[in-house]
ZADO-72728 format. One line per field, with one value per residue (C-alpha): residue number from 1; y negated, x negated, z. Coordinates in nm, 3 decimals, decimal comma, always signed. Example, Ala and Ser with C-alpha at 12.3 -4.5 7.8 and 13.67 -1.06 7.14 Angstrom:
BEGIN
pos: 1 / 2
py: +0,450 / +0,106
px: -1,230 / -1,367
pz: +0,780 / +0,714
END
This chain:
BEGIN
pos: 1 / 2 / 3 / 4 / 5 / 6 / 7 / 8 / 9 / 10 / 11 / 12 / 13 / 14 / 15 / 16 / 17 / 18 / 19 / 20 / 21 / 22 / 23 / 24 / 25 / 26 / 27 / 28 / 29 / 30 / 31 / 32 / 33 / 34 / 35 / 36 / 37 / 38 / 39 / 40 / 41 / 42 / 43 / 44 / 45 / 46 / 47 / 48 / 49 / 50 / 51 / 52 / 53 / 54 / 55 / 56 / 57 / 58 / 59 / 60 / 61 / 62 / 63 / 64 / 65 / 66 / 67 / 68 / 69 / 70 / 71 / 72 / 73 / 74 / 75 / 76 / 77 / 78 / 79 / 80 / 81 / 82 / 83 / 84 / 85 / 86 / 87 / 88 / 89 / 90 / 91 / 92 / 93 / 94 / 95 / 96 / 97 / 98 / 99 / 100 / 101 / 102 / 103 / 104 / 105 / 106 / 107 / 108 / 109 / 110 / 111 / 112 / 113 / 114 / 115 / 116 / 117 / 118 / 119 / 120 / 121 / 122 / 123 / 124 / 125 / 126 / 127 / 128 / 129 / 130 / 131 / 132 / 133 / 134 / 135 / 136 / 137 / 138 / 139 / 140 / 141 / 142 / 143 / 144 / 145 / 146 / 147 / 148 / 149 / 150 / 151 / 152 / 153 / 154 / 155 / 156 / 157 / 158 / 159 / 160 / 161 / 162 / 163 / 164 / 165 / 166 / 167 / 168 / 169 / 170 / 171 / 172 / 173 / 174 / 175 / 176 / 177 / 178 / 179 / 180 / 181 / 182 / 183 / 184 / 185 / 186 / 187 / 188 / 189 / 190 / 191 / 192 / 193 / 194 / 195 / 196 / 197 / 198 / 199 / 200 / 201 / 202 / 203 / 204 / 205
py: -1,705 / -1,468 / -1,635 / -1,608 / -1,234 / -1,200 / -1,374 / -1,153 / -0,810 / -0,845 / -0,968 / -0,669 / -0,435 / -0,602 / -0,551 / -0,186 / -0,163 / -0,323 / -0,092 / +0,240 / +0,114 / +0,022 / +0,335 / +0,163 / +0,449 / +0,726 / +0,567 / +0,532 / +0,896 / +1,011 / +0,812 / +0,941 / +1,315 / +1,256 / +1,102 / +1,340 / +1,633 / +1,507 / +1,357 / +1,692 / +1,848 / +1,616 / +1,637 / +2,050 / +2,012 / +1,820 / +2,059 / +2,354 / +2,161 / +2,039 / +2,377 / +2,616 / +2,382 / +2,070 / +1,907 / +1,562 / +1,374 / +1,437 / +1,337 / +0,992 / +0,956 / +0,974 / +0,726 / +0,462 / +0,560 / +0,518 / +0,245 / -0,099 / -0,183 / -0,474 / -0,212 / +0,011 / -0,261 / -0,393 / -0,057 / -0,038 / -0,378 / -0,314 / +0,019 / -0,167 / -0,448 / -0,197 / +0,049 / +0,184 / +0,436 / +0,576 / +0,684 / +0,426 / +0,708 / +0,759 / +0,418 / +0,419 / +0,767 / +0,585 / +0,262 / +0,488 / +0,592 / +0,221 / +0,022 / -0,198 / +0,028 / -0,232 / -0,511 / -0,314 / -0,162 / -0,525 / -0,579 / -0,319 / -0,429 / -0,783 / -0,661 / -0,461 / -0,745 / -0,949 / -0,712 / -0,680 / -1,068 / -1,047 / -0,797 / -0,989 / -1,281 / -1,018 / -0,950 / -1,303 / -1,362 / -1,047 / -1,264 / -1,469 / -1,180 / -1,044 / -0,734 / -0,627 / -0,742 / -0,524 / -0,239 / -0,275 / -0,332 / +0,022 / +0,182 / +0,012 / -0,034 / +0,163 / -0,052 / -0,374 / -0,290 / -0,174 / -0,520 / -0,706 / -0,545 / -0,537 / -0,793 / -0,855 / -0,513 / -0,287 / -0,510 / -0,450 / -0,086 / -0,066 / -0,215 / -0,020 / +0,332 / +0,562 / +0,373 / +0,195 / -0,155 / -0,301 / -0,155 / -0,319 / -0,668 / -0,634 / -0,601 / -0,863 / -1,109 / -0,967 / -1,064 / -1,409 / -1,304 / -1,604 / -1,585 / -1,683 / -1,335 / -1,131 / -1,336 / -1,254 / -0,910 / -0,810 / -0,867 / -0,524 / -0,391 / -0,465 / -0,256 / +0,005 / +0,017 / -0,014 / +0,306 / +0,491 / +0,377 / +0,501 / +0,825 / +0,891 / +0,743 / +1,069 / +1,292 / +1,172 / +1,252
px: +3,418 / +3,571 / +3,426 / +3,081 / +3,128 / +3,243 / +2,924 / +2,684 / +2,831 / +2,730 / +2,366 / +2,320 / +2,474 / +2,230 / +1,931 / +2,028 / +2,052 / +1,720 / +1,525 / +1,700 / +1,633 / +1,279 / +1,187 / +1,155 / +1,336 / +1,154 / +0,829 / +0,907 / +1,008 / +0,709 / +0,495 / +0,662 / +0,628 / +0,248 / +0,193 / +0,415 / +0,221 / -0,113 / +0,052 / +0,179 / -0,116 / -0,264 / -0,087 / -0,071 / -0,471 / -0,469 / -0,247 / -0,469 / -0,767 / -0,684 / -0,546 / -0,861 / -1,149 / -1,175 / -0,954 / -0,845 / -0,761 / -1,130 / -1,259 / -1,047 / -1,190 / -1,539 / -1,467 / -1,338 / -1,629 / -1,894 / -1,792 / -1,661 / -1,314 / -1,413 / -1,642 / -1,351 / -1,137 / -1,402 / -1,436 / -1,043 / -1,051 / -1,273 / -1,111 / -0,787 / -0,934 / -1,100 / -0,829 / -0,751 / -1,015 / -0,922 / -0,586 / -0,437 / -0,299 / -0,636 / -0,676 / -0,315 / -0,391 / -0,707 / -0,553 / -0,337 / -0,636 / -0,766 / -0,690 / -0,423 / -0,270 / +0,044 / -0,204 / -0,444 / -0,166 / -0,075 / -0,415 / -0,430 / -0,123 / -0,240 / -0,568 / -0,415 / -0,196 / -0,477 / -0,676 / -0,397 / -0,425 / -0,791 / -0,730 / -0,506 / -0,759 / -0,993 / -0,760 / -0,766 / -1,150 / -1,185 / -1,030 / -1,329 / -1,557 / -1,468 / -1,688 / -1,534 / -1,212 / -1,184 / -1,299 / -1,028 / -0,773 / -0,835 / -0,865 / -0,539 / -0,329 / -0,030 / -0,035 / -0,080 / +0,211 / +0,427 / +0,350 / +0,420 / +0,791 / +0,876 / +0,646 / +0,748 / +0,954 / +0,643 / +0,434 / +0,713 / +0,693 / +0,312 / +0,359 / +0,618 / +0,560 / +0,266 / +0,166 / -0,180 / -0,104 / -0,424 / -0,374 / -0,053 / -0,230 / -0,492 / -0,260 / -0,071 / -0,385 / -0,449 / -0,145 / -0,117 / +0,188 / +0,278 / +0,083 / +0,421 / +0,583 / +0,294 / +0,306 / +0,664 / +0,688 / +0,368 / +0,529 / +0,669 / +0,309 / +0,445 / +0,726 / +0,540 / +0,286 / +0,548 / +0,723 / +0,414 / +0,308 / +0,589 / +0,576 / +0,178 / +0,177 / +0,435 / +0,203 / -0,103 / -0,108
pz: -0,241 / -0,504 / -0,818 / -0,665 / -0,605 / -0,970 / -1,058 / -0,812 / -0,943 / -1,303 / -1,228 / -0,996 / -1,264 / -1,538 / -1,330 / -1,243 / -1,633 / -1,682 / -1,433 / -1,558 / -1,919 / -1,857 / -1,668 / -1,330 / -1,139 / -1,318 / -1,242 / -0,883 / -0,854 / -1,030 / -0,828 / -0,517 / -0,635 / -0,691 / -0,356 / -0,147 / -0,238 / -0,138 / +0,181 / +0,241 / +0,189 / +0,406 / +0,714 / +0,677 / +0,667 / +0,938 / +1,176 / +1,065 / +1,127 / +1,464 / +1,563 / +1,426 / +1,374 / +1,576 / +1,827 / +1,630 / +1,934 / +2,055 / +1,713 / +1,755 / +2,098 / +1,976 / +1,697 / +1,969 / +2,175 / +1,908 / +1,690 / +1,806 / +1,681 / +1,499 / +1,286 / +1,232 / +1,111 / +0,887 / +0,718 / +0,696 / +0,524 / +0,240 / +0,183 / +0,159 / -0,049 / -0,324 / -0,426 / -0,106 / -0,072 / +0,267 / +0,375 / +0,594 / +0,811 / +0,970 / +1,087 / +1,220 / +1,422 / +1,517 / +1,662 / +1,900 / +2,099 / +2,148 / +2,461 / +2,257 / +2,009 / +1,922 / +1,873 / +1,666 / +1,467 / +1,404 / +1,291 / +1,057 / +0,894 / +0,864 / +0,707 / +0,482 / +0,364 / +0,328 / +0,154 / -0,121 / -0,179 / -0,213 / -0,458 / -0,646 / -0,660 / -0,779 / -1,034 / -1,145 / -1,151 / -1,346 / -1,651 / -1,652 / -1,735 / -2,075 / -2,028 / -1,697 / -1,813 / -2,086 / -1,867 / -1,619 / -1,886 / -2,071 / -1,689 / -1,581 / -1,868 / -1,727 / -1,413 / -1,591 / -1,838 / -1,556 / -1,366 / -1,665 / -1,691 / -1,292 / -1,143 / -0,796 / -0,752 / -0,854 / -0,598 / -0,325 / -0,397 / -0,369 / -0,041 / +0,102 / -0,039 / -0,087 / -0,389 / -0,396 / -0,277 / -0,407 / -0,739 / -0,783 / -0,637 / -0,864 / -1,184 / -1,042 / -1,075 / -1,398 / -1,538 / -1,349 / -1,170 / -0,938 / -0,600 / -0,414 / -0,535 / -0,397 / -0,073 / -0,023 / -0,162 / +0,016 / +0,357 / +0,327 / +0,405 / +0,765 / +0,758 / +0,610 / +0,884 / +1,174 / +1,032 / +0,975 / +1,336 / +1,473 / +1,316 / +1,360 / +1,753 / +1,817 / +1,639 / +1,782 / +2,187
END
């Protein structure tokens, strides 16, 4: 037992040194700073909009009454596959107004997870098209470089924190990161939706 503990400690220390040296912690910190400001603005704007312009609960009821559940889920899936175009928080709030909030929240988490996997395979397919590959390599050079350095940990961060999950998965596919790593670390997407679900369900009446 003592030998195992002695062997594990240096590995953890080496990992910590590696991530410190390569700027992983700095990247996470900067990404969170960039993400937290838009989220704060979104929340404040949502509260003000709800108070002075239009009751959001009424709006969510209207969406629920106007569109079928599968239609909203389909839009969400497309968004989560194509670079996370629409904030998932909107859909989480919508799920609270449906007949089965927990079930639909689980559907959202599952579709987000699958959307990341689809992005991963799109990333792998891009490699076969030279013109598209060059375009994405220029546009996503930062993500490709970081994914090459940090691999699964970056995908885990994308799944759990407000960093575009589909982009990290797309980059993973482009650098041919092992699928099993995406499948495993991507499971943290369910944790994120559970945490956000608890918070947003309390906000939405």
